[in-house]
C-alpha positions in Angstrom: 6.8 -20.8 -32.3 4.0 -23.3 -33.0 3.7 -22.7 -36.9 7.6 -23.7 -37.1 7.8 -26.5 -34.7 9.0 -29.8 -36.2 9.7 -33.3 -34.4 13.6 -34.0 -33.8 15.6 -35.8 -36.5 17.0 -39.2 -36.0 20.6 -37.9 -35.8 19.2 -35.1 -33.2 18.1 -37.9 -30.8 21.0 -39.9 -30.9 23.1 -36.6 -30.0 20.8 -35.6 -27.2 21.0 -39.4 -25.9 24.8 -39.2 -25.9 24.4 -36.0 -24.1 22.6 -37.6 -21.1 19.2 -36.7 -22.1 15.9 -39.2 -22.3 12.4 -39.3 -23.2 9.8 -41.8 -23.2 8.9 -41.0 -26.7 10.6 -38.5 -28.5 7.6 -38.2 -30.6 6.3 -36.2 -28.3 9.2 -33.6 -28.1 8.9 -30.6 -30.9 11.0 -28.1 -31.4 11.7 -25.1 -33.6 13.0 -25.3 -37.1 16.4 -23.6 -36.1 16.4 -25.8 -32.9 20.4 -26.9 -32.2 21.3 -29.8 -29.7 24.6 -28.2 -28.5 23.1 -26.8 -25.3 21.0 -29.5 -23.9 22.4 -32.2 -21.5 21.1 -34.5 -18.7 17.7 -33.6 -19.4 14.7 -35.8 -19.0 11.6 -35.2 -21.2 8.3 -36.6 -20.7 4.5 -35.7 -21.6 4.3 -32.8 -24.7 7.4 -31.0 -24.9 8.5 -27.7 -26.8 11.4 -26.3 -27.0 12.8 -23.3 -29.0 15.9 -21.7 -30.2 19.2 -21.8 -28.0 21.5 -19.6 -29.7 22.6 -16.8 -27.4 23.5 -16.0 -24.2 22.1 -14.5 -21.2 24.0 -11.6 -19.2 23.7 -12.3 -15.2 24.1 -10.3 -12.2 27.9 -9.4 -11.6 28.8 -9.6 -15.4 28.8 -13.6 -15.6 27.4 -14.9 -19.1 25.6 -18.2 -19.7 24.9 -19.6 -22.9 21.4 -20.3 -23.4 20.3 -24.0 -22.9 19.1 -26.5 -20.8 21.4 -28.8 -18.1 20.6 -31.0 -15.3 16.8 -31.0 -15.4 13.2 -33.2 -15.8 10.9 -31.3 -17.8 7.4 -32.8 -18.1 4.7 -30.9 -20.3 6.8 -27.8 -20.6 7.0 -25.5 -23.6 10.6 -23.3 -23.6 11.2 -20.1 -25.3 13.9 -19.0 -27.5 17.5 -18.3 -25.5 16.6 -19.7 -21.9 18.6 -20.9 -19.4 17.6 -23.7 -17.3 19.7 -25.6 -15.2 20.1 -27.7 -12.0 16.5 -28.5 -11.4 16.6 -30.7 -8.2 13.3 -32.3 -8.8 11.4 -31.0 -12.0 9.2 -28.5 -13.9 5.7 -29.8 -15.0 3.1 -28.3 -16.6 4.4 -24.7 -17.6 4.9 -22.6 -20.3 8.0 -20.5 -19.9 8.8 -17.4 -22.1 11.7 -16.4 -24.0 14.9 -15.1 -22.1 14.1 -16.6 -19.2 16.6 -18.2 -16.3 15.4 -20.7 -14.2 18.5 -21.8 -11.9 18.9 -24.2 -9.0 15.0 -24.5 -8.2 13.7 -27.7 -6.1 10.6 -28.2 -7.9 7.9 -25.8 -9.9 4.6 -27.5 -11.6 1.0 -26.9 -11.8 -1.3 -29.6 -10.2 -4.8 -29.9 -11.9 -6.2 -26.8 -13.0 -5.4 -23.6 -11.4 -6.3 -19.8 -10.9 -3.4 -18.7 -9.5 -4.8 -17.1 -6.8 -7.8 -15.5 -8.4 -11.0 -16.4 -6.3 -9.2 -17.1 -2.7 -11.2 -15.6 -0.1 -9.6 -13.4 2.4 -11.4 -12.8 5.8 -10.5 -9.1 5.6 -11.2 -7.0 9.1 -13.6 -9.9 10.9 -11.2 -12.8 11.3 -14.7 -14.7 11.9 -15.9 -14.4 8.2 -18.8 -12.2 6.9 -16.9 -9.6 5.3 -14.5 -11.7 2.8 -13.1 -10.6 -0.5 -12.5 -12.7 -3.2 -9.5 -11.3 -4.8 -8.4 -11.2 -8.6 -5.6 -9.6 -10.9 -7.7 -6.6 -11.3 -9.0 -5.9 -7.8 -8.7 -2.5 -7.0 -8.6 -1.0 -3.3 -12.0 0.6 -4.2 -13.6 -2.8 -5.2 -12.4 -4.5 -2.2 -14.0 -1.6 -0.1 -17.4 -2.3 -1.6 -17.1 -5.8 -1.2 -16.0 -5.6 2.6 -18.1 -2.7 3.5 -21.4 -2.7 1.3 -22.8 -5.8 3.2 -26.0 -4.0 3.5 -26.7 -4.5 -0.2 -26.2 -8.4 -0.4 -26.7 -8.3 -3.8 -23.9 -6.2 -4.9 -21.5 -8.5 -2.6 -22.9 -11.5 -4.4 -22.6 -10.3 -8.1 -19.2 -8.9 -7.7 -18.3 -12.6 -6.2 -19.8 -14.0 -9.4 -17.9 -11.4 -11.5 -14.5 -12.8 -9.7 -15.7 -16.2 -10.1 -16.1 -15.9 -14.1 -12.5 -14.1 -14.1 -11.0 -17.0 -12.2 -12.7 -19.5 -14.5 -11.9 -17.6 -17.7 -8.3 -17.5 -16.6 -7.7 -21.1 -15.0 -5.3 -23.3 -17.0 -4.0 -26.6 -16.0 -0.5 -25.0 -17.6 1.3 -22.1 -15.6 3.1 -19.8 -17.0 6.7 -17.9 -16.7 6.6 -14.8 -18.7 9.9 -13.7 -20.8 12.9 -12.3 -18.8 12.0 -13.7 -15.8 15.0 -14.9 -13.4 14.1 -17.6 -10.7 17.1 -18.7 -8.7 18.0 -20.9 -5.9 14.1 -20.9 -5.3 12.6 -24.0 -3.3 8.7 -25.3 -3.9 6.6 -23.4 -6.4 3.2 -24.8 -7.4 0.2 -23.3 -9.2 1.8 -19.6 -9.7 1.7 -17.5 -12.7 4.6 -15.3 -12.9 4.7 -12.4 -15.0 7.2 -10.8 -17.4 10.4 -9.4 -16.0 10.1 -10.8 -12.6 12.7 -11.7 -10.4 12.4 -15.1 -7.6 15.4 -14.8 -6.0 15.7 -17.3 -3.2 12.1 -17.8 -2.1 11.3 -21.0 -0.2 7.6 -21.4 -1.3 5.0 -19.9 -3.4 2.0 -21.8 -3.9 -1.3 -20.8 -5.5 -0.8 -17.4 -6.5 0.0 -14.6 -9.2 2.8 -12.6 -9.6 1.6 -9.9 -12.0 5.0 -8.3 -13.3 5.4 -6.5 -16.3 8.3 -4.8 -18.1 7.5 -1.2 -16.8 7.0 -2.3 -13.3 9.0 -5.7 -12.5 8.2 -7.8 -9.1 10.6 -9.0 -6.8 10.4 -11.9 -4.5 13.3 -12.7 -2.6 14.7 -14.7 -0.2 13.3 -17.0 2.4 9.9 -15.9 1.2 6.7 -18.2 1.9 3.6 -17.2 0.2 0.4 -19.3 0.0 -2.7 -18.2 -1.9 -1.7 -14.9 -2.9 -1.8 -11.9 -5.7 1.2 -9.6 -6.0 0.8 -6.7 -8.2 3.2 -4.8 -10.5 6.1 -3.0 -9.1 5.9 -4.8 -5.6 9.0 -6.1 -3.5 8.2 -8.9 -1.3 11.6 -10.1 0.6 13.6 -10.8 3.0 11.6 -14.0 5.3 8.1 -12.2 4.4 5.2 -14.8 5.0 1.8 -14.1 3.4 -1.2 -16.2 3.5 -4.3 -15.6 2.0 -3.0 -12.0 1.1 -3.4 -9.5 -2.0 -0.6 -7.0 -2.3 -1.3 -4.0 -4.6 1.0 -2.3 -6.6 4.5 -0.7 -6.0 4.5 -2.0 -2.2 7.2 -3.3 -0.2 6.9 -6.0 2.5 10.3 -7.2 4.2 12.2 -8.0 7.2 10.4 -10.7 8.2 7.0 -9.3 7.8 4.1 -11.9 8.2 0.4 -11.3 7.2 -2.7 -13.6 7.0 -5.9 -12.7 5.6 -5.0 -9.3 4.8 -5.4 -6.9 1.6 -2.5 -4.4 1.3 -3.2 -1.8 -1.8 -0.8 0.8 -3.5 2.3 2.1 -2.0 1.9 0.1 1.2 5.2 -0.5 3.1 5.3 -3.1 5.9 8.6 -4.4 7.8 9.4 -6.6 10.6 5.6 -6.6 11.9 2.5 -8.6 11.4 -0.6 -8.2 10.0 -3.8 -10.0 10.7 -7.2 -9.4 8.6 -6.3 -5.8 7.8 -7.7 -3.6 4.9 -4.5 -1.3 4.1 -5.6 1.1 1.7 -3.0 3.3 0.0 0.3 4.3 1.8 -0.4 2.2 4.9 3.0 2.2 6.6 4.2 0.0 9.5 8.0 -0.6 10.4 8.2 -1.8 13.3 8.9 -5.3 15.0 6.4 -4.7 17.9 3.4 -3.5 15.8 0.3 -5.5 15.3 -2.2 -4.3 13.1 -5.3 -6.4 13.3 -9.1 -6.6 12.0 -8.7 -2.7 11.2 -8.8 -0.9 7.8 -6.4 2.0 7.5 -4.9 4.3 4.9 -2.8 7.2 4.5 -1.3 5.8 8.0 1.7 5.8 10.0 1.7 3.3 12.6 4.1 3.7 15.5 6.4 1.1 17.3 4.2 -1.0 19.5 0.9 -0.3 18.2 -1.8 -2.6 18.5 -5.6 -3.3 18.5 -7.7 -6.0 20.4 -10.6 -7.6 18.3 -11.2 -10.3 20.9 -13.6 -8.2 23.1 -16.1 -10.7 24.1 -16.5 -14.7 24.2 -17.8 -14.9 20.6 -14.6 -15.2 19.1 -12.3 -12.3 17.2 -15.1 -10.7 15.4 -14.8 -7.2 16.1 -13.4 -4.1 14.0 -12.3 -0.9 13.7 -11.6 2.1 11.2 -8.6 4.5 11.0 -9.8 7.0 8.3 -7.4 8.5 6.0 -4.0 10.1 7.2 -4.8 8.7 10.7 -1.5 7.8 13.0 -0.6 5.9 15.8 2.3 7.0 18.4 4.5 4.4 20.0 2.7 1.9 22.6 -0.7 2.9 21.2 -3.6 0.4 21.8 -7.2 0.5 20.6 -9.9 -1.6 21.7 -12.4 -2.5 18.9 -14.8 -1.6 17.9 -13.7 2.1 17.4 -13.7 4.7 14.7 -10.9 7.5 14.4 -11.6 10.9 12.2 -9.5 11.2 9.4 -5.9 12.8 9.7 -6.3 12.2 13.6 -3.7 11.3 16.2 -4.0 8.3 18.6 -1.5 8.3 21.6 -1.9 5.8 24.5 -4.4 3.1 25.1 -8.3 3.9 24.4 -10.6 1.3 25.5 -13.5 3.4 25.4 -14.5 2.5 21.8 -14.6 6.2 20.3 -16.2 7.2 17.3 -14.5 10.5 16.4 -15.2 10.4 12.5 -17.1 13.6 12.6 -14.3 15.3 14.5 -11.1 15.1 11.7 -8.0 16.5 12.3 -8.1 15.7 16.1 -5.6 14.3 19.0 -6.8 11.3 21.0 -4.5 11.2 24.3 -5.0 8.7 27.0 -4.7 10.5 30.6 -5.2 8.6 33.7 -7.0 5.9 31.8 -9.5 7.8 29.8 -9.7 9.3 26.2 -9.0 13.0 26.0 -10.2 14.3 22.5 -8.6 17.5 21.3 -10.6 18.7 18.4 -9.1 20.2 15.0 -5.4 20.7 16.5 -4.1 18.4 13.4 -4.6 21.3 11.5 -2.0 23.1 12.7 0.5 20.4 12.8 3.9 20.6 10.6 3.5 16.6 10.6 0.1 16.6 8.9 1.3 19.2 6.2 4.4 17.2 5.5 2.5 14.2 5.0 0.1 15.8 2.5 3.1 16.7 0.5 5.0 13.4 0.6 2.6 10.8 -0.6 2.5 11.7 -4.2 6.3 12.2 -4.1 6.3 8.5 -2.9 3.9 7.1 -5.4 6.3 4.7 -7.1 3.8 3.4 -9.6 5.1 3.1 -12.8 2.7 0.6 -14.4 0.7 2.6 -16.8 -2.3 0.3 -15.9 -3.1 1.5 -12.2 -5.4 -0.3 -10.3 -6.0 2.1 -7.3 -7.1 5.7 -7.9 -5.6 7.8 -5.0 -7.1 11.2 -4.2 -4.2 13.2 -2.2 -6.1 16.2 -1.2 -6.0 16.8 2.8 -8.9 19.4 2.6 -12.1 17.7 0.5 -15.7 17.9 0.2 -14.8 14.5 2.2 -12.8 16.2 5.4 -14.9 19.4 5.4 -18.2 17.9 5.3 -16.9 16.7 8.7 -15.7 19.7 9.7 -19.3 21.1 9.0 -20.7 18.7 11.6 -17.5 19.0 14.0 -18.8 22.7 14.3 -22.3 21.8 15.0 -21.3 18.8 17.6 -19.0 21.3 19.7 -21.3 24.3 19.5 -24.1 21.7 20.5 -22.0 20.7 23.6 -21.3 24.1 24.5 -24.7 25.0 24.4 -26.2 21.9 26.3 -23.1 22.2 28.9 -22.8 25.8 29.4 -20.0 28.2 27.8 -18.1 27.9 31.2 -18.0 24.0 31.8 -14.5 22.9 32.4 -15.2 20.1 30.2 -17.3 18.4 27.8 -18.1 14.8 27.0 -18.5 13.1 23.5 -18.3 9.5 22.5 -17.1 8.5 26.1 -14.1 11.0 25.4 -13.4 14.1 27.5 -13.0 17.3 26.0 -11.4 20.6 27.8 -12.9 24.0 27.4 -10.2 25.5 25.4 -10.0 22.6 23.3 -13.5 23.0 22.2 -13.0 26.6 21.7 -9.7 26.2 20.1 -11.2 23.5 17.7 -14.3 25.9 16.6 -11.8 28.1 15.6 -9.4 25.9 13.7 -12.5 24.2 11.9 -13.9 27.5 11.0 -10.2 28.6 9.2 -10.0 25.2 7.7 -13.6 25.7 6.1 -12.4 29.2 5.0 -9.5 27.8 3.9 -11.2 25.1 1.3 -14.0 27.0 0.4 -12.0 30.0 -0.5 -9.8 27.5 -2.4 -12.8 26.6 -4.6 -14.2 30.0 -5.4 -10.6 31.7 -6.3 -9.8 28.3 -8.6 -13.5 28.8 -10.0 -12.9 32.9 -10.7 -9.3 32.1 -11.9 -8.2 33.4 -15.1 -11.5 35.5 -16.2 -12.3 38.9 -16.3 -15.6 40.0 -15.1 -17.9 43.4 -16.0 -20.6 42.7 -13.4 -22.3 40.4 -10.8 -24.1 38.6 -13.2 -20.7 37.6 -14.7 -19.7 36.4 -11.5 -22.8 34.6 -10.7 -22.7 33.0 -14.0 -19.4 31.6 -13.8 -20.2 30.4 -10.2 -23.0 28.1 -11.5 -21.7 24.5 -11.5 -20.9 22.1 -14.5 -23.0 19.3 -13.5 -25.5 18.7 -10.7 -23.1 15.7 -9.8 -21.5 16.3 -6.3 -24.5 17.4 -3.9 -24.6 16.0 -0.7 -22.3 13.3 1.0 -19.0 12.5 -0.1 -17.6 9.1 0.9 -13.8 8.1 1.0 -13.8 4.2 -0.7 -10.1 3.5 0.1 -8.3 6.3 -1.5 -10.9 7.3 -3.8 -12.9 10.6 -2.9 -16.1 10.6 -4.7 -19.8 11.8 -4.1 -22.1 8.8 -3.0 -24.6 9.3 -5.3 -21.9 8.3 -7.9 -21.2 5.0 -5.6 -24.6 4.4 -5.3 -25.3 4.7 -9.2 -22.6 1.9 -9.6 -23.8 -0.3 -7.2 -27.2 -0.1 -9.2 -25.2 -0.8 -12.2 -23.6 -4.2 -10.5 -27.2 -5.1 -9.4 -29.0 -4.7 -12.6 -26.2 -6.4 -14.5 -25.5 -3.5 -16.5 -21.7 -3.5 -15.1 -21.1 -6.8 -15.6 -17.4 -7.1 -15.9 -14.4 -6.0 -13.3 -12.7 -3.9 -16.0 -15.7 -1.7 -16.4 -16.3 -1.2 -12.5 -12.5 0.2 -12.3 -13.7 2.4 -15.7 -16.7 3.7 -13.6 -14.1 4.5 -10.7 -11.7 6.3 -13.0 -14.1 8.2 -14.4 -15.5 9.7 -10.6 -11.5 10.1 -10.1 -10.9 12.0 -13.4 -14.3 14.2 -12.6 -13.2 14.9 -9.0 -12.7 18.6 -9.3 -15.7 19.4 -11.3 -17.9 17.4 -8.7 -16.0 19.2 -5.9 -16.8 22.8 -6.9 -20.7 21.5 -7.5 -20.4 20.5 -3.5 -18.5 23.6 -2.6 -21.1 25.8 -4.5 -24.4 24.3 -2.2 -22.2 25.2 0.6 -21.5 28.8 -0.1 -24.8 30.0 1.3 -24.7 27.9 4.4 -21.5 29.0 5.3 -21.5 32.5 4.2 -25.1 33.3 4.6 -25.0 34.6 1.1 -27.1 32.8 -1.8 -24.9 31.8 -4.8 -27.6 33.1 -7.3 -27.4 36.7 -5.2 -23.8 37.0 -4.8 -22.1 40.4 -5.7 -18.0 41.3 -6.2 -18.0 43.0 -2.6 -19.5 39.1 -1.2 -16.5 37.7 -3.1 -13.7 40.0 -1.7 -15.3 39.5 1.9 -14.7 35.9 1.4 -11.2 36.1 -0.4 -10.3 38.5 2.6 -11.3 35.6 5.2 -9.7 33.1 3.2 -6.4 35.1 3.4 -7.0 35.2 6.6 -7.3 31.4 7.0 -4.4 30.5 4.7 -2.1 32.7 6.1 -3.3 32.0 10.1 -2.8 28.1 9.3 0.5 28.5 7.9 1.9 30.6 10.5 0.5 28.3 13.0 2.4 25.4 10.9 5.3 27.9 10.9 5.8 28.1 14.4 5.2 24.0 15.0 8.4 23.8 12.7 10.2 26.1 15.1 9.7 23.7 17.9 12.1 21.3 16.1 14.5 23.7 16.2 14.1 24.5 20.0 16.8 23.9 22.9 15.0 20.7 23.9 15.2 19.1 20.3 19.4 19.9 20.4 19.6 17.4 23.6 21.9 14.6 22.3 23.9 17.1 19.9 27.7 18.1 20.2 27.9 15.0 22.8 31.5 15.8 23.9 31.3 19.5 23.4 30.2 23.0 24.9 27.0 24.4 23.9 28.1 26.3 21.1 29.7 23.1 19.8 26.3 21.3 20.1 24.6 24.6 18.3 27.5 23.9 15.7 26.5 20.2 15.3 23.0 20.7 15.4 23.3 23.1 12.2 25.5 20.6 10.6 23.2 18.3 10.7 19.4 19.4 10.8 20.3 22.9 9.3 19.2 26.3 10.5 15.7 27.1 11.0 15.4 29.8 8.5 17.0 27.7 5.4 15.3 24.8 6.4 13.3 23.3 2.9 9.9 22.6 4.7 10.4 26.2 6.3 11.2 27.7 3.0 8.3 26.2 1.5 5.8 27.5 3.9 6.8 31.3 3.7 6.9 30.9 -0.1 3.5 29.6 0.4 2.2 32.5 2.2 3.5 35.0 -0.2 2.0 33.2 -3.0 -1.5 32.7 -1.5 -1.4 36.3 -0.6 -0.7 37.5 -4.4 -3.3 35.2 -5.4 -6.1 36.6 -3.6 -4.9 40.2 -4.2 -5.0 39.1 -8.0 -8.2 38.3 -8.1 -9.5 41.3 -5.8 -7.6 43.3 -8.4 -9.7 41.8 -11.3 -13.2 42.5 -9.2 -12.1 46.3 -8.1 -13.6 47.7 -11.4 -17.0 46.2 -10.7 -16.8 47.4 -7.1 -15.4 50.8 -8.1 -18.7 51.2 -10.6 -21.0 51.0 -8.0 -19.5 53.3 -5.5 -19.9 56.2 -8.5 -23.3 55.4 -9.1 
């Protein structure tokens, strides 16, 4: 528009003044060549003003059409794009650039005051309210960046370098002029100060927005709704913040939903989080952290793939030094209604927390467990969640509920239930449980671990379940590696099993949704320290590369575990060895599926039908239940389990059939 700008003509100025407009110096007002004064009325201009063309109409919700133009407003140092509607601004708009086809109706004021960074560079005291783990937020913040900034404080140079990168980004994008993108709707809003609003955003009825960025775009618009108050914030694409939500020093990732009066301070919410009714303080909410209940407080913890039951609570104020304690619920951990954890504590992946736990348990090496309060003490049931229908259902629903439509994704999310991250813990869990049994004796009634009690029967069952899960993972990896190939000898099999890369050996970590070898994380950290990785987008590119190569790295790890788990050197493996591995895999997969099948059957038992057929006989109760819930055999999830059993059985048999000629040839010899 600037190349076509001109000053107002004398006649245009006269006409504007007749229409109630005023300006201290009309020489500071510049307009497009095709500008027409017909749709500008009761507007006070000051400072440098640029106006586009107002020749079209805007279609509003409900089918109402408004002709573009500016009415009843005060504009100071403002650029207005083509075909905008700006009217009924109670105070003023100052120091803003407004994009084409944008609607601003009935707002109090909107201005940029001084040089603003629009939320970039805000320090969020995540996990530790007293400080020490601050994360500096930015438009480019990913869950994985934040994880390193918050938790890798044992490498202070990394933390300082990353802060420097965020400062550089913040200064680069700071401006004395705010921006509202194209096709934006801002209606019935209150106080807006130092806020950058992206394309296609909707701000409807928000009370106060101060020092923030709303990173909306055409592919993934952002909605900010009624009664929302946000200070020092960044909202990522595809997100909805609505219904009286209050945020203070928060980052909200892509495709999140916060509403129904949710409140949060000093917290980070990453992709696909959902928060309603309750409150959060100093939390690191990794992808798919979900809390719906008014009585739920999440505080000073790290979560991901988590569902918080009603009344879930944690305490971070154990001693007199202040609220300095923290905890971690690893991916997939859940809390039941009225659960409580006294931080510090660390709960293993895909575990269930039920009741009150005050003994600071660390069950990170016993994933898929239950922590149940009994008589004021923590009872630990190792591995039992591996047979839970809820766990399998969760693993299937997360990918389906990924609502991100922005092609530029900030977080790289791995949905795998079994991965080197969880299976390495199972290897350790087996050693822990065997050691407990060896030290205390096989006939002990119970065992003590991390201030928790494990019953003898639970320990035995845990060993069995972990062994089945490891067999399932290892078998999956081997079958996938040998998929679609014909082998004429054992040497062919061994050659195919050799990994494509050495990367993947050793420890694996879950970096807030991204599962990767620790060696790759260390390599990235070294690059940040030495300056070879010197931009936020380069850091995200490194995470993307790790995510893209996950299955290549996974096989390297699994290959390295063949001898430890099966007692067979992979360099000496034979077709017969592979057949035995596949047989074990079939038994494990089908065995676990049958356990899940039986767990699902409980949902259709007599006790679960209580409350159905409220005013009728038992037969009416059965019919009412069937109409609402369906029958067991035709349940979608149950059918999926039975089909999964058939498919896996066929997959194993297919591989064994391809190996049969090698085995048969040896028998003939």
